[in-house]
N, C-alpha and C positions, 0 to 999 in steps of 0.2 A: 154841174156848175156848184161851186163852192157855197155852202150854206150861208155864210156871212156876205157874201157878194150878193145872193138873191136877196136876202133882208135889206141891204143897201140900195138895192134896185128898188125895191119896194117902197122905201122910205123917200126915195128921189121921185119917184112917180106919184106918190102922195103930196109931196111938195110942188112939184111942178105940172103935175097933170090936171086936167080939166074933168069935167063931169060930163062929156058928150056934147050934144048940141050941135049947132050950126059951126062953131069951131072946132069940132072934134079933130079933124086931120092936123090942124095948127097946134092944137094940144098935144097929140102924138109925137110930133116932130119936137116941140118944145121939151117934152119928157124924154125922148130917145137920146138927144145930145148929152146931157149930163149923166145918162147911164153908160154911153159909150166912154165918156171921160173918165168916169169911175172905174170901169173896168180896164181901161188902158193904164191908168195909173197903179190900180191894184197888181194888174199883170206886171207893171214894170218894177213894182217893189217886191212882189213874191214870186215871180217868175210864171204864174199861171193862175187862172181863174177857177181850174177844174180841181175839185176835190181829190181825184184819182192821183193827178201830178203832185199835189202838194203833200198828201198823206204817203204817196208811193203805194198806195193799196186800192183795189176796187172794194170799197166797204158793202156793196150791193151784194156780195158774194158772202155767205155766212162764215166760211172759214178764214176770210179776210177781216170781216168784222171783228171776229174773235182775236185775231191776231192784233188788229188796232187797239182792242181793249186791253189786251195783255201788254202791249208795249205803251200803254197809257196816252196814246196819241190824242184823244179827245182831250185830256186834262194837259196837255203840253202844247202841241201843235196847234190845235184848234182853237184853244183860250188864245193863244198869241195871235192867231190870225184874225180872230174876232177883234180883238184891241186894234188890230192894224187896219181893218176894215172901218171901224169906228172912227179912227183917227182921219182917214180919208175923207170919209162922209161928214166929219165935223169940219175939216177944212174946205169942203165944197159948200156946204151950207152957211158957213161964215162968210166965206167970200160971196155967196149968192150966184154961184155959177149958174146961168140960165141953161 
């Protein structure tokens, strides 16, 4: 999963999630729906939620990581994707999507 997506899901879980207790299952459901909405919107706008699909490289492999650095993907593509993820997250939090 793309790092910006993971970060947004974490933020949503902090906003909508609970701290366990008797309503733990309800809190999980309350948290999952905004996460699904975020992922659907990110995928709609960017074409994927997967790092490999967005960058065109599996950066878990050392040679591909070097290639990504050489092509400056982290400074170009990734910066743009983080901004777009932030935009979606801000839209959702502003609308207080449950």
